[in-house]
One Martini backbone bead per residue (centre of mass of N, CA, C, O) as a GRO file, in nm:
protein
  110
    1MET     BB    1   4.233  -8.515 -10.664
    2ASN     BB    2   4.039  -8.244 -10.530
    3LEU     BB    3   3.975  -7.965 -10.373
    4GLN     BB    4   3.736  -8.069 -10.209
    5GLU     BB    5   3.883  -8.303 -10.082
    6LEU     BB    6   4.094  -8.145  -9.943
    7HIS     BB    7   3.906  -7.992  -9.757
    8ARG     BB    8   3.784  -8.228  -9.618
    9ILE     BB    9   4.043  -8.340  -9.486
   10ALA     BB   10   4.138  -8.069  -9.353
   11ASN     BB   11   3.904  -8.038  -9.142
   12SER     BB   12   4.029  -8.316  -8.962
   13ALA     BB   13   4.355  -8.296  -8.933
   14SER     BB   14   4.351  -8.157  -8.627
   15ASP     BB   15   4.225  -8.365  -8.424
   16SER     BB   16   4.513  -8.528  -8.441
   17ILE     BB   17   4.814  -8.686  -8.460
   18PHE     BB   18   4.707  -8.893  -8.673
   19ALA     BB   19   4.578  -8.701  -8.878
   20VAL     BB   20   4.820  -8.519  -8.936
   21ALA     BB   21   4.999  -8.747  -9.039
   22ASP     BB   22   4.807  -8.835  -9.278
   23PHE     BB   23   4.805  -8.557  -9.420
   24THR     BB   24   5.103  -8.523  -9.460
   25ARG     BB   25   5.143  -8.773  -9.635
   26PHE     BB   26   4.922  -8.700  -9.852
   27THR     BB   27   5.048  -8.399  -9.930
   28GLU     BB   28   5.347  -8.424 -10.023
   29HIS     BB   29   5.271  -8.525 -10.351
   30LEU     BB   30   5.039  -8.348 -10.489
   31PHE     BB   31   5.245  -8.159 -10.689
   32SER     BB   32   5.470  -8.331 -10.851
   33ASP     BB   33   5.383  -8.240 -11.161
   34CYS     BB   34   5.478  -7.962 -11.142
   35THR     BB   35   5.628  -7.691 -11.357
   36ASP     BB   36   5.592  -7.468 -11.144
   37THR     BB   37   5.841  -7.357 -10.955
   38VAL     BB   38   5.703  -7.140 -10.770
   39ALA     BB   39   5.461  -7.300 -10.680
   40LEU     BB   40   5.613  -7.544 -10.573
   41ARG     BB   41   5.782  -7.398 -10.362
   42ASN     BB   42   5.543  -7.295 -10.198
   43TYR     BB   43   5.418  -7.580 -10.143
   44ARG     BB   44   5.669  -7.692  -9.997
   45ALA     BB   45   5.697  -7.482  -9.772
   46ALA     BB   46   5.414  -7.535  -9.641
   47TRP     BB   47   5.457  -7.836  -9.594
   48PHE     BB   48   5.712  -7.809  -9.410
   49GLU     BB   49   5.553  -7.678  -9.181
   50LEU     BB   50   5.391  -7.927  -9.127
   51GLU     BB   51   5.608  -8.122  -9.078
   52ILE     BB   52   5.725  -7.993  -8.823
   53VAL     BB   53   5.475  -8.017  -8.649
   54ASN     BB   54   5.457  -8.328  -8.681
   55ALA     BB   55   5.725  -8.415  -8.581
   56THR     BB   56   5.713  -8.271  -8.292
   57ALA     BB   57   5.467  -8.425  -8.196
   58LEU     BB   58   5.581  -8.717  -8.231
   59ALA     BB   59   5.822  -8.683  -8.051
   60ASP     BB   60   5.660  -8.608  -7.797
   61TRP     BB   61   5.490  -8.865  -7.787
   62GLU     BB   62   5.727  -9.065  -7.763
   63ALA     BB   63   5.853  -8.929  -7.507
   64ASP     BB   64   5.562  -9.010  -7.356
   65GLY     BB   65   5.514  -9.342  -7.465
   66ARG     BB   66   5.278  -9.366  -7.649
   67PRO     BB   67   4.997  -9.275  -7.587
   68LYS     BB   68   4.660  -9.317  -7.619
   69GLU     BB   69   4.620  -9.062  -7.434
   70TRP     BB   70   4.685  -8.728  -7.605
   71LEU     BB   71   4.468  -8.490  -7.651
   72ASP     BB   72   4.521  -8.278  -7.446
   73LYS     BB   73   4.806  -8.207  -7.544
   74TRP     BB   74   4.723  -8.151  -7.843
   75ASN     BB   75   4.536  -7.922  -7.777
   76GLN     BB   76   4.735  -7.738  -7.609
   77VAL     BB   77   5.000  -7.741  -7.808
   78TYR     BB   78   4.923  -7.809  -8.143
   79LYS     BB   79   4.638  -7.735  -8.278
   80ALA     BB   80   4.660  -7.429  -8.352
   81GLU     BB   81   4.904  -7.457  -8.537
   82THR     BB   82   4.801  -7.668  -8.729
   83ILE     BB   83   4.569  -7.496  -8.844
   84LEU     BB   84   4.753  -7.286  -8.963
   85VAL     BB   85   4.919  -7.474  -9.166
   86ILE     BB   86   4.689  -7.598  -9.307
   87ASP     BB   87   4.560  -7.332  -9.421
   88HIS     BB   88   4.815  -7.255  -9.582
   89LEU     BB   89   4.827  -7.499  -9.769
   90VAL     BB   90   4.538  -7.470  -9.887
   91GLU     BB   91   4.583  -7.187 -10.000
   92VAL     BB   92   4.808  -7.267 -10.197
   93ALA     BB   93   4.638  -7.485 -10.348
   94ASP     BB   94   4.417  -7.296 -10.445
   95GLU     BB   95   4.596  -7.120 -10.610
   96MET     BB   96   4.697  -7.336 -10.800
   97CYS     BB   97   4.417  -7.432 -10.918
   98HIS     BB   98   4.339  -7.141 -11.017
   99GLN     BB   99   4.587  -7.158 -11.221
  100GLY     BB  100   4.563  -7.478 -11.332
  101ILE     BB  101   4.686  -7.667 -11.130
  102ASP     BB  102   4.730  -7.985 -11.087
  103THR     BB  103   4.729  -8.252 -10.927
  104ALA     BB  104   4.885  -8.539 -10.948
  105ASN     BB  105   4.596  -8.716 -10.928
  106GLU     BB  106   4.433  -8.588 -11.130
  107GLY     BB  107   4.216  -8.806 -11.283
  108ARG     BB  108   4.291  -9.056 -11.116
  109SER     BB  109   4.290  -9.353 -11.020
  110GLY     BB  110   4.300  -9.514 -10.679
   0.00000   0.00000   0.00000
């Protein structure tokens, strides 16, 4: 995955609880091959913020009985914060890529 693809996926990641769950899972190990411990620590901290929002929303959705229609609550309660944490994660990833740090699957066929 390259930075352009990350931006493309991030643009729609806050659209629903399911989109952010997929994005969270997708980005978890994005820089797992990184040897820069400071950069990796920053990325993991940013990712963990995303995971907290994701887990909280999923727990709330499950507590509501896993309804098929949950978009109103998503938009009212979680979307704004999700956008902020996604933007932060992408910003950290941008910084890492500009420092020459590749994503874990950069250049690999998938």
